[in-house]
DRENLO-256911 format. One record per residue: x, z, y of N, C-alpha, C in turn; residue in one letter. Coordinates in steps of 0.2 Angstrom, whole numbers, plus 5000, padded with zeros to 4 digits. Example, Ala and Ser with C-alpha at 12.3 -4.5 7.8 and 13.67 -1.06 7.14 Angstrom:
REM residues 2
506650394972506250394978506650394984A
506450354989506850364995506450395000S
//
This chain:
REM residues 115
530655135515530955155521531555125522X
531755115528532655095528533055155528X
533655155526534155205527534455185534X
534555245538534955235545535555285545X
536155255548536655295548536855275556X
537255335559537255335564538155325566X
538455305570539055295573539255315580X
539855335582539855325589540055395592X
539955445587539855525591540655535591X
540755595595541555615596541655665601X
542155665604542455715610542355685614X
542155705621542155675627542155735633X
542555725639542655765646541855765649X
541855815651541155805655541155755661X
540555715662540655665666540755605664X
541055595657541155555653540555515650X
540755455646540055425642540055415635X
539855405633539855375626539255335623X
539255295618538655245616538755265608X
538055295607537955305599537555235596X
537655225589537455165586537055185580X
536455165578536155185573535955105569X
536255095563536255035559535755045554X
535255005552534855015549534954965542X
534654985536534754955530534454895530X
533854885533533454835533533254825538X
532754765539532454755547531854805550X
532254795555531854865559531154825565X
531154755564530754725568529954745567X
529754785562529254805562529254865563X
529754905564529654985565529455005572X
528755015573528555025579529055065584X
529155125583529555175587530355195583X
530755185587531455215584531755245590X
532155305587532555325593532955385593X
532855445596533655495595533255565595X
533455605591533455675593534155715592X
534255775592534755805594534655895593X
535155915590535055975587535756025589X
535856055594536356105593536356165590X
536856195589536956255586536456325587X
535956335583535656395584535056365588X
534756315589534256285591533856235587X
533356235589532956175585533056105588X
532756055583532855995584532555975589X
532755935595532355915600532455845601X
531755815605531855745606532255725611X
532555665611533055645617532755585620X
532655525616532355465618532055425613X
531655375615531355335610531155265614X
530955215609530855145610530455115606X
529955075608529555055604529554975602X
529154945598529354875597529254825603X
528654855608528754815614529154845620X
529654885617530254905622530054955628X
529554985626529255035631529855095628X
530055135634530455195632530255265634X
530455325632530255365633530855425632X
530855475638531555515638531255575638X
531855625636531755695638531955705645X
531555755647531755765655532455765656X
532955815650533455845652533855785652X
533755725650534155665650534055615653X
533455605656533255555659533455535665X
533755455666534355445671534955435669X
535155475665535955485662535755435654X
535355455650535455395644535055345645X
535155305639534755245640534655215633X
534155205630534055185624533855125622X
534155085618533855015618534054995610X
533554945609533654905602533654855602X
534154825596534254745595534054735587X
533354695588533054695582533354645577X
533954595579534354525576534754575574X
534954635576535754655571535454725568X
534654745568534454805565534854865567X
534754875574535254925576534854955583X
535055025583534755055590535355085593X
535255095600535755125603535655165608X
535955215610535855265612536555275619X
536455245625537055265630536955325633X
537555355633537555425637537955425643X
537855435648538055425654538155495657X
538755515661538655585664538555655660X
538955635655538755685650539055755652X
538655805649538755885652538855925646X
539055975647539256025641538556025637X
538156045640537256065636537356005633X
537555945633537255885628537555885621X
538255925621538455945614537955955609X
537855915604537355925598537555885592X
537155895589537255835582536555795585X
536755715585536255675587536055615579X
535355645580535055615574534555555576X
534755505573534255435574533655425569X
532955415571532455415567532155345568X
531755325563531355265564530655275560X
530255265564529455255561529055315564X
528455325562527955375565528055425560X
527855495563527955555561527755565554X
527255525552527155535544527455485540X
527955465542528255415537528955395540X
529255435543529955435547530555435542X
531055395545531655395541532155415546X
532655465544533155495547533855485545X
534455475550535055465548535255545546X
535955535545536555585543536455635550X
536655595555536855635561537555625563X
537655615570538555615571538455665579X
539055705578539255755582539355715588X
539355755594539455755599539755805604X
540355805604540555875609540855845617X
540455875622540555875629541055945630X
541755935631541955995634542555955637X
542956005642543655995644544256015641X
//
């Protein structure tokens, strides 16, 4: 399994943007699906977005139209562009790679949306 490390979290005002990066320790070209989950305090981890090796994407309804997931296999990196952020997007964001029975996770990066 590859090791995953997230970057790019921080504090942003409502309506602002952030871009998260997930850097893999090895090649991701053969990892069928990669993407992002998030977990807010007191809640369960929830799916945010995913992208496959054929660049098909899937989004949670709460972020569709505001977030964009992408991958750069040459850089072994997955991205999450987050626009028009809302306070309810505040959470720790986790990168994942692989199918459920053999999935790698990053350590998470905090995103806080507040004025």
